[in-house]
C-alpha positions in Angstrom: -13.1 25.4 -14.3 -16.7 25.0 -13.5 -18.4 27.4 -11.2 -20.3 24.7 -9.3 -17.3 23.6 -7.4 -16.6 25.1 -4.0 -12.9 25.7 -3.9 -11.4 26.5 -0.6 -7.9 27.5 0.4 -8.6 26.1 3.8 -9.0 22.5 2.5 -6.9 20.1 4.5 -5.1 17.1 3.0 -7.6 14.4 3.9 -10.6 16.2 2.4 -8.5 17.0 -0.7 -7.6 13.4 -1.0 -11.2 12.3 -0.6 -12.4 14.8 -3.2 -9.7 13.6 -5.7 -10.6 10.0 -5.0 -14.2 10.6 -5.9 -13.2 12.3 -9.1 -10.8 9.5 -10.2 -11.4 6.4 -8.1 -8.7 4.2 -9.7 -5.8 6.4 -8.4 -6.1 5.3 -4.8 -6.6 1.7 -6.0 -3.3 2.0 -7.9 -1.5 3.5 -4.9 -2.9 0.8 -2.6 -1.9 -1.9 -4.9 1.6 -0.5 -5.4 2.2 -0.2 -1.6 0.7 -3.7 -1.1 3.0 -5.3 -3.6 6.0 -3.5 -2.2 5.1 -4.5 1.3 4.7 -8.1 0.2 8.0 -8.1 -1.6 9.8 -6.7 1.5 8.1 -9.4 3.6 9.3 -12.1 1.2 12.8 -10.6 1.1 14.1 -12.8 3.9 12.8 -16.0 2.3 14.0 -15.5 -1.3 16.3 -18.5 -1.2 19.1 -18.5 -3.8 17.6 -15.6 -5.8 19.9 -12.6 -6.0 18.8 -9.4 -4.3 18.8 -7.4 -7.6 16.6 -10.0 -9.3 14.1 -10.0 -6.4 13.9 -6.2 -6.4 13.4 -6.1 -10.2 10.6 -8.6 -9.9 9.0 -6.5 -7.1 9.3 -3.3 -9.2 7.8 -4.9 -12.3 4.9 -6.2 -10.3 4.2 -2.9 -8.7 4.5 -1.0 -12.0 2.2 -3.5 -13.7 -0.4 -3.0 -11.0 -0.2 0.8 -11.4 -0.4 0.7 -15.2 -3.4 -1.7 -15.0 -5.2 0.6 -12.6 -4.5 3.6 -14.8 -5.8 1.6 -17.9 -9.0 0.7 -16.0 -9.4 4.3 -15.0 -9.1 5.5 -18.6 -11.6 2.9 -19.8 -14.0 3.8 -17.0 -13.6 7.5 -17.8 -14.2 6.9 -21.5 -17.2 4.7 -20.7 -18.8 7.3 -18.4 -18.1 10.1 -20.9 -19.1 8.5 -24.2 -21.2 5.4 -23.6 -23.0 5.7 -20.3 -26.7 6.8 -20.6 -27.1 10.4 -19.6 -30.0 12.1 -17.9 -32.2 14.0 -20.3 -31.7 17.3 -18.5 -27.9 16.9 -18.4 -25.7 18.4 -21.2 
C-alpha cells in the first residue's frame, strides 16, 4: 500500500463508495446498468404476452450480465490504457 493515502477506520459507507468509484469508475456504471435492466425487466413482466416466465427471466438475466461484463471489459481497457499508453507527466514515475 502506498503511504500517500489517508486510511481511516471512521470512514462511512458513502465516502468509501465515492473513493472506490474514483479509483475504478466503471464499477458503479456496471451496477447502475444491472439494476436498470432488472428494473426494466420487472416493469415489462406484466406485458410479456405469451412468453413463459422462465424465458423472460433468463432474457433479463442475460441482459444484465452482458451489461456488467461489458462495463468490466471497458474498465480493464481503460485501466490498461491509463497504465501503459497514456502520456505521463515527466516528474511522475
